[in-house]
DSSP file (Angstrom, degrees, kcal/mol; ACC not computed):
  #  RESIDUE AA STRUCTURE BP1 BP2  ACC     N-H-->O    O-->H-N    N-H-->O    O-->H-N    TCO  KAPPA ALPHA  PHI   PSI    X-CA   Y-CA   Z-CA
    1    1 A S     >        0   0    0      0, 0.0     4,-1.9     0, 0.0     5,-0.1   0.000 360.0 360.0 360.0 166.5 -140.2 -101.9  194.9
    2    2 A T  H  >  +     0   0    0      1,-0.2     4,-2.4     2,-0.2     5,-0.2   0.889 360.0  53.9 -63.7 -40.4 -141.0  -98.1  195.0
    3    3 A A  H  > S+     0   0    0      1,-0.2     4,-2.6     2,-0.2    -1,-0.2   0.909 107.6  50.9 -61.7 -41.2 -140.5  -98.0  198.8
    4    4 A D  H  > S+     0   0    0      2,-0.2     4,-2.5     1,-0.2    -1,-0.2   0.892 109.9  50.1 -62.8 -40.1 -137.1  -99.6  198.4
    5    5 A K  H  X S+     0   0    0     -4,-1.9     4,-2.2     2,-0.2    -2,-0.2   0.915 111.1  49.1 -63.6 -42.8 -136.1  -97.0  195.8
    6    6 A F  H  X S+     0   0    0     -4,-2.4     4,-2.1     2,-0.2    -2,-0.2   0.928 112.2  47.5 -63.3 -45.5 -137.3  -94.2  198.1
    7    7 A I  H  X S+     0   0    0     -4,-2.6     4,-2.8     1,-0.2    -1,-0.2   0.902 110.6  52.7 -62.2 -41.4 -135.4  -95.6  201.0
    8    8 A A  H  X S+     0   0    0     -4,-2.5     4,-2.6     1,-0.2    -1,-0.2   0.895 108.4  50.3 -62.5 -40.1 -132.3  -95.9  198.8
    9    9 A M  H  X S+     0   0    0     -4,-2.2     4,-1.4     2,-0.2    -1,-0.2   0.897 111.9  47.8 -65.5 -39.3 -132.5  -92.3  197.7
   10   10 A L  H  X S+     0   0    0     -4,-2.1     4,-0.8     2,-0.2    -2,-0.2   0.927 113.0  48.1 -65.0 -44.3 -132.8  -91.2  201.4
   11   11 A E  H >< S+     0   0    0     -4,-2.8     3,-0.8     1,-0.2    -2,-0.2   0.902 108.9  54.5 -61.6 -41.8 -129.8  -93.3  202.3
   12   12 A E  H 3< S+     0   0    0     -4,-2.6    -1,-0.2     1,-0.2    -2,-0.2   0.832 108.0  49.0 -62.9 -33.6 -127.8  -92.0  199.4
   13   13 A S  H >< S+     0   0    0     -4,-1.4     3,-1.7    -3,-0.2    -1,-0.2   0.616  84.3 116.8 -83.1 -11.7 -128.4  -88.4  200.5
   14   14 A K  T << S+     0   0    0     -3,-0.8    -3,-0.0    -4,-0.8    -4,-0.0  -0.320  83.3   8.3 -60.4 133.0 -127.4  -89.1  204.2
   15   15 A G  T 3  S+     0   0    0      1,-0.1    -1,-0.3     2,-0.1     3,-0.1   0.520  97.2 106.6  79.1   5.1 -124.3  -87.2  205.3
   16   16 A K  S <  S-     0   0    0     -3,-1.7    -2,-0.1     1,-0.4     2,-0.1   0.279  84.0-113.2 -99.6  11.5 -124.0  -85.1  202.1
   17   17 A G        -     0   0    0     -4,-0.1    -1,-0.4     2,-0.1     2,-0.2  -0.325  59.9 -20.0  88.9-174.5 -125.3  -81.9  203.8
   18   18 A K        -     0   0    0     -3,-0.1     2,-0.4    -2,-0.1     0, 0.0  -0.484  63.1-127.2 -74.0 135.5 -128.4  -79.9  203.3
   19   19 A W        -     0   0    0     -2,-0.2     2,-0.5     2,-0.0    -1,-0.1  -0.686  23.8-161.3 -80.5 132.6 -130.3  -80.4  200.0
   20   20 A I        -     0   0    0     -2,-0.4     3,-0.0     0, 0.0    -2,-0.0  -0.973  16.0-130.3-119.3 124.4 -131.0  -77.2  198.2
   21   21 A K        -     0   0    0     -2,-0.5     2,-0.1     1,-0.1   139,-0.1  -0.562  29.1-120.4 -70.7 127.5 -133.7  -77.0  195.5
   22   22 A P        -     0   0    0      0, 0.0     4,-0.2     0, 0.0    -1,-0.1  -0.444  12.0-147.1 -68.9 143.4 -132.3  -75.4  192.4
   23   23 A F  S    S+     0   0    0     -2,-0.1     2,-0.3     2,-0.1     3,-0.3   0.870  80.4  51.0 -78.0 -37.6 -134.1  -72.2  191.4
   24   24 A F  S    S+     0   0    0      1,-0.2    -1,-0.0    -3,-0.0   108,-0.0  -0.792 113.8   6.8-105.0 144.4 -133.6  -72.7  187.7
   25   25 A G  S    S+     0   0    0     -2,-0.3     2,-0.2     1,-0.2    -1,-0.2   0.583  79.8 147.7  73.7  12.6 -134.3  -75.7  185.5
   26   26 A S        -     0   0    0     -3,-0.3    -1,-0.2    -4,-0.2     2,-0.1  -0.583  52.6-109.0 -83.3 145.2 -136.1  -77.8  188.2
   27   27 A A        -     0   0    0     -2,-0.2    -1,-0.1     1,-0.1    31,-0.1  -0.404  36.2-118.4 -68.3 146.4 -138.8  -80.2  187.1
   28   28 A N        -     0   0    0     29,-0.2    -1,-0.1     1,-0.1     3,-0.1  -0.335  38.5 -79.8 -80.0 166.3 -142.3  -79.2  188.1
   29   29 A A        -     0   0    0      1,-0.1    -1,-0.1    -2,-0.1    30,-0.1  -0.366  62.1 -89.5 -63.0 145.4 -144.6  -81.2  190.4
   30   30 A P        -     0   0    0      0, 0.0     9,-2.3     0, 0.0     2,-0.3  -0.319  51.8-176.8 -62.2 136.3 -146.3  -84.0  188.6
   31   31 A I  E     -Ab  38  60A   0     28,-3.0    30,-2.2     7,-0.3     2,-0.5  -0.912  33.5-102.1-130.5 158.5 -149.7  -83.2  187.0
   32   32 A S  E  >  - b   0  61A   0      5,-2.6     4,-2.3    -2,-0.3    30,-0.2  -0.698  24.5-147.4 -77.0 125.8 -152.4  -85.0  185.2
   33   33 A A  T  4 S+     0   0    0     28,-3.2    -1,-0.2    -2,-0.5    29,-0.2   0.783  97.2  46.1 -65.2 -25.7 -152.0  -84.3  181.5
   34   34 A E  T  4 S+     0   0    0     27,-0.5    -1,-0.2     1,-0.1    28,-0.1   0.933 126.4  23.1 -83.9 -48.5 -155.8  -84.5  181.1
   35   35 A T  T  4 S-     0   0    0      2,-0.2    -2,-0.2     1,-0.0     3,-0.1   0.650  89.3-136.6 -94.2 -15.9 -157.1  -82.5  184.1
   36   36 A K     <  +     0   0    0     -4,-2.3     2,-0.3     1,-0.3    -3,-0.1   0.568  58.6 138.2  67.7  10.2 -154.0  -80.3  184.6
   37   37 A K        -     0   0    0     -5,-0.1    -5,-2.6     1,-0.1    -1,-0.3  -0.626  58.6-113.3 -86.7 145.6 -154.4  -80.9  188.4
   38   38 A Q  B     -A   31   0A   0     -2,-0.3    -7,-0.3    -7,-0.2     6,-0.1  -0.554  31.4-115.8 -75.8 137.9 -151.3  -81.6  190.5
   39   39 A Y        -     0   0    0     -9,-2.3     2,-0.3    -2,-0.3    -1,-0.1  -0.343  34.9-153.3 -67.1 157.2 -151.1  -85.0  192.0
   40   40 A R    >>  -     0   0    0      4,-0.0     4,-1.0    -2,-0.0     3,-0.9  -0.832  42.9  -4.7-129.4 166.5 -151.3  -85.2  195.8
   41   41 A G  H 3> S-     0   0    0     -2,-0.3     4,-2.0     1,-0.2     3,-0.2  -0.147 124.6  -5.1  57.9-137.5 -150.1  -87.4  198.6
   42   42 A F  H 3> S+     0   0    0      1,-0.2     4,-3.1     2,-0.2    -1,-0.2   0.872 134.1  56.6 -61.1 -39.1 -148.4  -90.7  197.8
   43   43 A N  H <> S+     0   0    0     -3,-0.9     4,-2.7     1,-0.2     5,-0.3   0.907 107.0  50.0 -60.2 -41.2 -149.0  -90.3  194.1
   44   44 A W  H  X S+     0   0    0     -4,-1.0     4,-2.3    -3,-0.2    -1,-0.2   0.939 113.7  45.1 -60.4 -47.8 -147.2  -86.9  194.1
   45   45 A M  H  X S+     0   0    0     -4,-2.0     4,-2.4     2,-0.2    -2,-0.2   0.935 115.0  47.4 -63.4 -47.3 -144.3  -88.4  196.0
   46   46 A L  H  X S+     0   0    0     -4,-3.1     4,-2.2     1,-0.2    -2,-0.2   0.942 115.6  43.2 -60.3 -50.5 -144.1  -91.5  193.8
   47   47 A L  H  X S+     0   0    0     -4,-2.7     4,-2.4    -5,-0.2    -1,-0.2   0.851 112.6  53.5 -69.2 -33.6 -144.3  -89.6  190.5
   48   48 A S  H  X S+     0   0    0     -4,-2.3     4,-2.1    -5,-0.3    -1,-0.2   0.927 109.7  48.5 -63.1 -44.5 -141.8  -87.0  191.7
   49   49 A L  H  X S+     0   0    0     -4,-2.4     4,-3.2     1,-0.2    -2,-0.2   0.912 112.0  48.7 -62.1 -42.7 -139.3  -89.6  192.6
   50   50 A L  H  X S+     0   0    0     -4,-2.2     4,-3.0     2,-0.2     6,-0.4   0.901 108.0  54.1 -65.9 -40.1 -139.7  -91.3  189.2
   51   51 A Q  H  X>S+     0   0    0     -4,-2.4     5,-1.5     1,-0.2     4,-0.9   0.930 114.9  41.5 -56.7 -44.9 -139.3  -88.0  187.4
   52   52 A E  H  <5S+     0   0    0     -4,-2.1     3,-0.3     3,-0.2    -2,-0.2   0.943 117.0  46.8 -67.2 -49.5 -136.0  -87.5  189.2
   53   53 A E  H  <5S+     0   0    0     -4,-3.2    -2,-0.2     1,-0.2    -3,-0.2   0.896 120.0  37.6 -61.9 -43.8 -134.8  -91.1  188.9
   54   54 A K  H  <5S-     0   0    0     -4,-3.0    -1,-0.2    -5,-0.2    -2,-0.2   0.565 106.2-123.0 -88.3  -9.4 -135.6  -91.5  185.2
   55   55 A G  T  <5 +     0   0    0     -4,-0.9    -3,-0.2    -5,-0.3     2,-0.2   0.801  42.9 178.8  72.4  28.4 -134.6  -87.9  184.3
   56   56 A Y      < -     0   0    0     -5,-1.5    -1,-0.2    -6,-0.4   -29,-0.1  -0.439  21.9-161.4 -65.7 133.5 -138.0  -87.1  182.8
   57   57 A T  S    S+     0   0    0     -2,-0.2     2,-0.4   -30,-0.1   -29,-0.2   0.458  71.7  71.3 -94.8  -2.6 -138.1  -83.5  181.6
   58   58 A S        -     0   0    0      2,-0.1    61,-0.2   -31,-0.1   -31,-0.1  -0.879  59.4-162.2-111.8 146.9 -141.9  -83.5  181.6
   59   59 A N        +     0   0    0     -2,-0.4   -28,-3.0   -30,-0.1     2,-0.4   0.239  58.3 112.1-106.1  11.6 -144.1  -83.4  184.6
   60   60 A K  E     +b   31   0A   0    -30,-0.2    58,-2.2   -28,-0.1     2,-0.3  -0.724  41.6 179.7 -94.1 135.0 -147.2  -84.6  182.7
   61   61 A W  E     +bC  32 117A   0    -30,-2.2   -28,-3.2    -2,-0.4   -27,-0.5  -0.968   7.8 155.5-132.2 145.5 -148.7  -88.0  183.4
   62   62 A A  E     - C   0 116A   0     54,-1.8    54,-3.2    -2,-0.3     2,-0.0  -0.977  41.6 -92.9-160.2 163.8 -151.8  -89.8  181.9
   63   63 A T  E  >  - C   0 115A   0     -2,-0.3     4,-2.3    52,-0.3     5,-0.2  -0.304  44.0-103.5 -74.7 166.5 -153.1  -93.3  181.3
   64   64 A F  H  > S+     0   0    0     50,-0.6     4,-2.5     1,-0.2     5,-0.1   0.926 123.7  47.2 -54.2 -48.3 -152.5  -95.1  178.0
   65   65 A D  H  > S+     0   0    0      2,-0.2     4,-2.5     1,-0.2    -1,-0.2   0.848 108.6  54.2 -67.7 -34.7 -156.1  -94.4  176.9
   66   66 A Q  H  > S+     0   0    0      2,-0.2     4,-1.1     1,-0.2    -1,-0.2   0.926 111.8  44.3 -65.4 -43.3 -155.9  -90.7  177.9
   67   67 A W  H ><>S+     0   0    0     -4,-2.3     5,-2.3     1,-0.2     3,-0.6   0.929 113.7  51.3 -63.7 -43.7 -152.7  -90.3  175.7
   68   68 A K  H ><5S+     0   0    0     -4,-2.5     3,-2.3     1,-0.3    -2,-0.2   0.887 102.8  59.1 -61.0 -40.3 -154.3  -92.3  172.9
   69   69 A K  H 3<5S+     0   0    0     -4,-2.5    -1,-0.3     1,-0.3    -2,-0.2   0.829 105.6  49.9 -58.1 -32.5 -157.5  -90.1  173.1
   70   70 A G  T <<5S-     0   0    0     -4,-1.1    -1,-0.3    -3,-0.6    -2,-0.2   0.199 123.8-107.1 -90.8  15.5 -155.2  -87.1  172.3
   71   71 A K  T < 5S+     0   0    0     -3,-2.3     2,-0.4     1,-0.2    -3,-0.2   0.836  82.4 125.6  62.0  35.4 -153.6  -89.0  169.4
   72   72 A R      < -     0   0    0     -5,-2.3     2,-0.4    -6,-0.1    -1,-0.2  -0.958  45.2-153.1-123.0 144.0 -150.4  -89.5  171.3
   73   73 A F        -     0   0    0     -2,-0.4    49,-3.2    -3,-0.1    50,-0.3  -0.947  14.9-120.6-130.9 139.3 -148.9  -93.0  171.7
   74   74 A V  B     -E  121   0B   0     -2,-0.4    47,-0.3    47,-0.3     3,-0.1  -0.491  41.4-105.1 -71.8 138.7 -146.7  -94.7  174.3
   75   75 A K    >   -     0   0    0     45,-2.9     3,-1.7    -2,-0.2    -1,-0.1  -0.339  43.6 -95.0 -62.9 145.0 -143.5  -96.1  172.9
   76   76 A K  T 3  S+     0   0    0      1,-0.2    -1,-0.1    -3,-0.1     3,-0.1  -0.376 110.0  22.2 -61.4 136.1 -143.4  -99.9  172.5
   77   77 A G  T 3  S+     0   0    0      1,-0.3    -1,-0.2    -3,-0.1     2,-0.1   0.342  87.9 135.2  88.8  -6.4 -141.8 -101.6  175.6
   78   78 A E    <   -     0   0    0     -3,-1.7     2,-0.4    42,-0.1    -1,-0.3  -0.475  46.1-140.3 -75.1 147.7 -142.4  -98.7  178.0
   79   79 A H        -     0   0    0     -2,-0.1     2,-0.1    -3,-0.1    -1,-0.0  -0.903  11.0-139.1-111.5 138.0 -143.8  -99.6  181.4
   80   80 A G        -     0   0    0     -2,-0.4     2,-0.4    36,-0.1    36,-0.2  -0.282  13.9-120.6 -86.1 175.2 -146.4  -97.6  183.3
   81   81 A T  E     -D  115   0A   0     34,-2.7    34,-2.9    -2,-0.1     2,-0.4  -0.973  21.1-127.0-120.9 130.4 -146.6  -96.6  186.9
   82   82 A N  E     +D  114   0A   0     -2,-0.4     2,-0.3    32,-0.2    32,-0.2  -0.627  30.3 179.3 -79.3 129.2 -149.5  -97.6  189.2
   83   83 A I  E     -D  113   0A   0     30,-3.1    30,-2.3    -2,-0.4     2,-0.5  -0.836  22.7-122.6-122.0 165.4 -151.1  -94.8  191.1
   84   84 A I  E     -D  112   0A   0     -2,-0.3     2,-0.5    28,-0.2    28,-0.2  -0.918  17.0-168.7-115.3 131.4 -154.0  -94.9  193.5
   85   85 A F  E     +D  111   0A   0     26,-3.3    26,-2.8    -2,-0.5     2,-0.3  -0.972  20.6 163.3-112.4 130.1 -157.3  -93.0  193.2
   86   86 A W  E     +D  110   0A   0     -2,-0.5     2,-0.3    24,-0.2    24,-0.2  -0.997   8.6 159.7-146.4 153.3 -159.5  -93.0  196.2
   87   87 A K  E     -D  109   0A   0     22,-2.1    22,-3.1    -2,-0.3     2,-0.4  -0.962  43.4 -94.2-157.5 167.5 -162.5  -91.1  197.6
   88   88 A Q  E     -D  108   0A   0     -2,-0.3     2,-0.4    20,-0.2    18,-0.0  -0.769  39.3-161.8 -88.8 133.9 -165.3  -91.5  200.0
   89   89 A V  E     -D  107   0A   0     18,-3.2    18,-2.7    -2,-0.4     2,-0.5  -0.951  13.6-133.6-120.5 137.4 -168.6  -92.7  198.5
   90   90 A K  E     +D  106   0A   0     -2,-0.4     2,-0.3    16,-0.2    16,-0.2  -0.773  30.2 178.8 -90.2 127.6 -172.0  -92.4  200.0
   91   91 A I  E     -D  105   0A   0     14,-2.8    14,-2.4    -2,-0.5     2,-0.3  -0.926  27.4-119.4-127.0 154.3 -174.1  -95.6  199.8
   92   92 A K  E     -D  104   0A   0     -2,-0.3    12,-0.2    12,-0.2     2,-0.2  -0.688  27.5-152.5 -87.4 144.4 -177.5  -96.5  201.1
   93   93 A T  E     -     0   0A   0     10,-2.6    10,-0.2    -2,-0.3    -1,-0.0  -0.605  28.3-111.3-106.8 173.3 -177.8  -99.4  203.5
   94   94 A D  E    S+     0   0A   0     -2,-0.2     2,-0.1     8,-0.1    10,-0.1   0.548  90.3  98.5 -78.1  -7.2 -180.7 -101.8  204.2
   95   95 A E  E     -     0   0A   0      8,-0.2     8,-2.1     1,-0.0     2,-0.3  -0.438  61.1-150.6 -84.4 156.4 -181.3 -100.1  207.5
   96   96 A K  E     -D  102   0A   0      6,-0.2     6,-0.2    -2,-0.1     2,-0.1  -0.920  10.8-130.6-122.5 149.7 -183.8  -97.4  208.3
   97   97 A D    >   -     0   0    0      4,-2.6     3,-2.1    -2,-0.3     6,-0.1  -0.255  46.3 -81.4 -86.7-175.4 -183.7  -94.6  210.8
   98   98 A E  T 3  S+     0   0    0      1,-0.3    -1,-0.1     2,-0.1    -2,-0.0   0.696 131.8  52.7 -63.2 -19.0 -186.5  -93.7  213.3
   99   99 A N  T 3  S-     0   0    0      2,-0.1    -1,-0.3     3,-0.0     3,-0.1   0.420 119.7-108.4 -93.6   0.1 -188.4  -91.8  210.6
  100  100 A G  S <  S+     0   0    0     -3,-2.1     2,-0.2     1,-0.3    -2,-0.1   0.545  73.9 138.9  84.8   6.7 -188.2  -94.7  208.2
  101  101 A D        -     0   0    0      1,-0.1    -4,-2.6    -5,-0.0    -1,-0.3  -0.549  62.3 -95.6 -83.8 151.3 -185.7  -93.1  205.9
  102  102 A D  E     - D   0  96A   0     -6,-0.2     2,-0.5    -2,-0.2    -6,-0.2  -0.364  36.0-128.8 -62.2 141.3 -182.8  -95.0  204.4
  103  103 A I  E     -     0   0A   0     -8,-2.1   -10,-2.6   -10,-0.2     2,-0.3  -0.822  23.8-159.6 -93.0 129.7 -179.6  -94.8  206.4
  104  104 A E  E     - D   0  92A   0     -2,-0.5     2,-0.3   -12,-0.2   -12,-0.2  -0.797   8.0-172.2-106.2 151.4 -176.6  -93.8  204.3
  105  105 A K  E     - D   0  91A   0    -14,-2.4   -14,-2.8    -2,-0.3     2,-0.4  -0.978  23.1-118.4-140.4 156.8 -172.9  -94.4  205.2
  106  106 A M  E     + D   0  90A   0     -2,-0.3   -16,-0.2   -16,-0.2   -18,-0.1  -0.785  31.6 178.7 -95.4 133.2 -169.6  -93.3  203.7
  107  107 A I  E     - D   0  89A   0    -18,-2.7   -18,-3.2    -2,-0.4     2,-0.2  -0.964  32.6-105.6-130.2 151.0 -167.2  -96.0  202.5
  108  108 A P  E     - D   0  88A   0      0, 0.0     2,-0.5     0, 0.0   -20,-0.2  -0.548  28.9-160.8 -76.0 140.6 -163.8  -95.6  200.9
  109  109 A F  E     - D   0  87A   0    -22,-3.1   -22,-2.1    -2,-0.2     2,-0.4  -0.990  12.7-177.8-121.1 126.5 -163.6  -96.3  197.2
  110  110 A M  E     + D   0  86A   0     -2,-0.5     2,-0.3   -24,-0.2   -24,-0.2  -0.966   7.5 173.6-130.9 143.4 -160.2  -97.1  195.7
  111  111 A R  E     - D   0  85A   0    -26,-2.8   -26,-3.3    -2,-0.4     2,-0.4  -0.997  22.4-134.0-146.7 144.8 -159.0  -97.8  192.2
  112  112 A Y  E     - D   0  84A   0     -2,-0.3     2,-0.3   -28,-0.2   -28,-0.2  -0.786  20.0-173.6 -99.0 143.1 -155.6  -98.3  190.6
  113  113 A Y  E     - D   0  83A   0    -30,-2.3   -30,-3.1    -2,-0.4     2,-0.6  -0.975  19.3-137.4-130.3 148.1 -154.6  -96.6  187.4
  114  114 A T  E     - D   0  82A   0     -2,-0.3   -50,-0.6   -32,-0.2     2,-0.3  -0.934  28.3-172.2-105.3 123.6 -151.4  -97.1  185.3
  115  115 A V  E     -CD  63  81A   0    -34,-2.9   -34,-2.7    -2,-0.6     2,-0.4  -0.813  12.8-152.2-117.8 156.8 -150.0  -93.8  184.1
  116  116 A F  E     -C   62   0A   0    -54,-3.2   -54,-1.8    -2,-0.3     2,-0.2  -0.962  21.2-119.9-125.5 142.5 -147.2  -93.0  181.7
  117  117 A N  E >   -C   61   0A   0     -2,-0.4     3,-2.3   -56,-0.2   -56,-0.2  -0.507  27.5-115.7 -77.5 150.8 -145.0  -89.9  181.7
  118  118 A E  G >  S+     0   0    0    -58,-2.2     3,-1.7     1,-0.3     6,-0.2   0.798 114.5  67.2 -56.7 -29.5 -145.1  -87.7  178.6
  119  119 A C  G 3  S+     0   0    0      1,-0.3    -1,-0.3   -59,-0.2     5,-0.1   0.670  91.2  64.1 -65.8 -15.3 -141.4  -88.6  178.0
  120  120 A Q  G <  S+     0   0    0     -3,-2.3   -45,-2.9     3,-0.0    -1,-0.3   0.314  83.9 104.5 -89.3   7.8 -142.5  -92.1  177.3
  121  121 A L  B X  S-E   74   0B   0     -3,-1.7     3,-1.1   -47,-0.3   -47,-0.3  -0.608  76.2-126.5 -94.5 152.3 -144.5  -91.1  174.2
  122  122 A Q  T 3  S+     0   0    0    -49,-3.2   -48,-0.1     1,-0.2    -1,-0.1   0.852 109.1  43.6 -61.0 -37.3 -143.4  -91.6  170.6
  123  123 A D  T 3  S+     0   0    0    -50,-0.3    -1,-0.2    -5,-0.1     2,-0.2   0.326  81.7 128.4 -95.7   8.7 -143.8  -88.0  169.7
  124  124 A Y    <   -     0   0    0     -3,-1.1     2,-0.5    -6,-0.2    -5,-0.0  -0.463  37.9-167.0 -71.4 132.2 -142.2  -86.4  172.7
  125  125 A K        -     0   0    0     -2,-0.2     3,-0.1     3,-0.0    -2,-0.1  -0.973  26.7-113.1-118.2 131.9 -139.4  -83.9  172.0
  126  126 A E        -     0   0    0     -2,-0.5     2,-0.0     1,-0.1   -68,-0.0  -0.350  39.4-110.7 -59.9 138.2 -137.1  -82.7  174.7
  127  127 A P        -     0   0    0      0, 0.0    -1,-0.1     0, 0.0     3,-0.1  -0.346  37.0 -94.2 -69.0 153.9 -137.7  -79.0  175.4
  128  128 A E        -     0   0    0      1,-0.1     3,-0.1    -3,-0.1    -3,-0.0  -0.403  55.7 -90.4 -61.4 142.6 -135.0  -76.5  174.4
  129  129 A P        -     0   0    0      0, 0.0     2,-0.2     0, 0.0    -1,-0.1  -0.281  50.2 -98.9 -57.2 141.3 -132.7  -75.8  177.3
  130  130 A E        -     0   0    0     -3,-0.1     2,-0.7     1,-0.1  -106,-0.0  -0.428  32.4-134.5 -64.7 127.8 -133.8  -73.0  179.5
  131  131 A Q        -     0   0    0     -2,-0.2     2,-0.5    -3,-0.1    -1,-0.1  -0.771  27.6-174.4 -87.3 115.4 -132.0  -69.8  178.6
  132  132 A V        -     0   0    0     -2,-0.7     2,-0.2  -108,-0.0  -108,-0.0  -0.936  31.6-113.0-115.3 131.0 -131.0  -68.1  181.8
  133  133 A D    >   -     0   0    0     -2,-0.5     3,-2.0     1,-0.2     4,-0.3  -0.442  23.3-142.7 -59.2 121.7 -129.3  -64.7  182.0
  134  134 A E  T 3  S+     0   0    0      1,-0.3     3,-0.3    -2,-0.2     4,-0.2   0.758  99.9  48.7 -62.4 -24.1 -125.8  -65.4  183.2
  135  135 A N  T 3> S+     0   0    0      1,-0.2     4,-2.3     2,-0.1    -1,-0.3   0.222  76.6 111.2 -99.1  14.5 -125.9  -62.3  185.3
  136  136 A I  H <> S+     0   0    0     -3,-2.0     4,-2.4     1,-0.2    -1,-0.2   0.876  76.1  51.2 -61.0 -39.3 -129.2  -62.9  186.9
  137  137 A L  H  > S+     0   0    0     -3,-0.3     4,-2.4    -4,-0.3    -1,-0.2   0.900 110.9  48.8 -66.2 -37.8 -127.8  -63.5  190.4
  138  138 A E  H  > S+     0   0    0      2,-0.2     4,-2.4     1,-0.2    -1,-0.2   0.893 111.2  50.4 -65.7 -38.7 -125.9  -60.2  190.2
  139  139 A K  H  X S+     0   0    0     -4,-2.3     4,-2.5     2,-0.2    -2,-0.2   0.883 110.1  50.2 -65.6 -38.4 -129.0  -58.4  189.0
  140  140 A I  H  X S+     0   0    0     -4,-2.4     4,-2.5     2,-0.2    -2,-0.2   0.934 111.5  47.7 -65.0 -46.0 -131.0  -59.9  191.9
  141  141 A K  H  X S+     0   0    0     -4,-2.4     4,-2.7     1,-0.2     5,-0.3   0.909 112.3  50.2 -60.9 -41.8 -128.3  -58.8  194.4
  142  142 A Y  H  X S+     0   0    0     -4,-2.4     4,-3.2     1,-0.2     5,-0.3   0.930 110.3  49.4 -62.0 -45.9 -128.3  -55.3  192.9
  143  143 A F  H  X>S+     0   0    0     -4,-2.5     5,-1.9     1,-0.2     4,-1.6   0.903 112.3  49.4 -59.3 -42.4 -132.1  -55.0  193.1
  144  144 A K  I  <>S+     0   0    0     -4,-2.5     5,-3.0     3,-0.2     6,-0.3   0.956 119.2  35.0 -63.1 -51.4 -132.0  -56.1  196.7
  145  145 A T  I  <5S+     0   0    0     -4,-2.7     5,-0.2     1,-0.2    -2,-0.2   0.874 124.7  40.2 -75.4 -36.2 -129.3  -53.7  197.8
  146  146 A E  I  <5S+     0   0    0     -4,-3.2    -1,-0.2    -5,-0.3    -3,-0.2   0.644 134.0  11.3 -90.3 -14.4 -130.2  -50.7  195.5
  147  147 A Y  I  X5S+     0   0    0     -4,-1.6     4,-2.2    -5,-0.3     6,-0.3   0.665 125.7  41.8-125.7 -62.4 -134.0  -50.9  195.8
  148  148 A L  I  >XS+     0   0    0     -5,-1.9     5,-2.1     1,-0.2     4,-0.8   0.937 120.2  42.3 -60.6 -49.5 -135.4  -53.2  198.5
  149  149 A D  H  4<S+     0   0    0     -5,-3.0     3,-0.5    -6,-0.2    -1,-0.2   0.888 112.7  55.5 -64.7 -37.7 -133.0  -52.3  201.2
  150  150 A R  H  45S+     0   0    0     -6,-0.3    -1,-0.2     1,-0.2    -2,-0.2   0.875 113.7  38.8 -64.1 -38.6 -133.2  -48.6  200.4
  151  151 A I  H  <5S-     0   0    0     -4,-2.2    -1,-0.2    -3,-0.1    -2,-0.2   0.488 113.5-115.3 -92.5  -1.4 -137.0  -48.5  200.7
  152  152 A G  T  <5 +     0   0    0     -4,-0.8    -3,-0.2    -3,-0.5    -4,-0.1   0.708  56.4 162.0  80.0  19.5 -137.0  -50.8  203.7
  153  153 A A      < -     0   0    0     -5,-2.1     2,-0.3    -6,-0.3    -1,-0.2  -0.429  29.3-138.7 -72.1 147.3 -138.9  -53.6  202.0
  154  154 A T        +     0   0    0     -2,-0.1     2,-0.3    15,-0.1    -1,-0.0  -0.778  25.9 167.4-105.4 153.9 -138.8  -57.0  203.6
  155  155 A Y        -     0   0    0     -2,-0.3     2,-0.3     2,-0.0    14,-0.0  -0.962  17.1-148.5-153.4 163.9 -138.5  -60.3  201.9
  156  156 A S        -     0   0    0     -2,-0.3     2,-0.3     0, 0.0     3,-0.2  -0.969   5.2-152.8-139.1 157.5 -137.7  -63.8  202.8
  157  157 A E        +     0   0    0     -2,-0.3     5,-0.0     1,-0.1    -2,-0.0  -0.800  61.4  60.2-122.5 164.2 -136.0  -66.8  201.1
  158  158 A G        +     0   0    0     -2,-0.3    -1,-0.1     3,-0.0     0, 0.0   0.672  59.2 117.1  97.6  18.7 -136.3  -70.5  201.4
  159  159 A H  S    S-     0   0    0      2,-0.2     3,-0.1    -3,-0.2    -2,-0.0   0.457  81.9-114.7 -97.7  -0.7 -139.9  -71.2  200.4
  160  160 A G  S    S+     0   0    0   -139,-0.1     2,-0.3     1,-0.0    -3,-0.0   0.376  88.8  46.1  87.5  -6.2 -139.0  -73.3  197.3
  161  161 A H  S    S-     0   0    0      2,-0.1     2,-0.5     0, 0.0    -2,-0.2  -0.983  81.4-110.1-162.6 155.9 -140.5  -70.8  194.9
  162  162 A A        +     0   0    0     -2,-0.3     2,-0.3  -139,-0.1    -5,-0.0  -0.769  54.1 138.8 -90.6 132.0 -140.7  -67.1  194.0
  163  163 A C        -     0   0    0     -2,-0.5     2,-0.5     2,-0.0    -2,-0.1  -0.994  48.7-126.3-164.1 165.5 -144.0  -65.4  194.7
  164  164 A Y        -     0   0    0     -2,-0.3     3,-0.1     3,-0.0    -2,-0.0  -0.993  21.7-169.8-119.1 124.3 -145.9  -62.5  196.0
  165  165 A I    >>  -     0   0    0     -2,-0.5     4,-2.8     1,-0.1     3,-1.6  -0.917  10.5-158.1-118.5 103.9 -148.6  -63.2  198.6
  166  166 A P  T 34 S+     0   0    0      0, 0.0    -1,-0.1     0, 0.0     0, 0.0   0.829  90.7  60.9 -51.3 -37.1 -150.8  -60.2  199.3
  167  167 A K  T 34 S+     0   0    0      1,-0.2    -3,-0.0     2,-0.2    -2,-0.0   0.847 121.0  24.2 -59.7 -34.2 -151.8  -61.5  202.7
  168  168 A F  T <4        0   0    0     -3,-1.6    -1,-0.2     1,-0.1    -4,-0.0   0.634 360.0 360.0-105.4 -19.2 -148.2  -61.5  203.9
  169  169 A D     <        0   0    0     -4,-2.8    -2,-0.2   -14,-0.0   -15,-0.1   0.430 360.0 360.0-100.3 360.0 -146.6  -58.8  201.6
């Protein structure tokens, strides 16, 4: 099961020291190929684990029909992954309030979808390996010591991504 795979991955990493996310070449968070929105919650965790486990180089996921709609087709014999979609839905009840108006209540609505990673498609081509300047770390260190430190700029590391946040910067 998926839970067993997740537990096995946690067990496997035990005692191997701190995990460090690589800056270059890491797979992106799973997104819907149709909406371009990032998955959240359990779906995010599940699809991220599968991307890592299967070595998928794409972070795009969609249902069989969504891929088909875009004239892309899942390879024969590939298996999809079940994800959960849920939201709160407002429904009317048979009850009335003191003014005689219908009483509405919120109920959870849940549905399962089977999605396939873009790497499972017939026409998927592996991306060209990312070309990284071999001296990039030296250039970063030089920039830090010769520019940032000289002007007294502050910076921090360890957030999992490079960015500028006006509120904090």
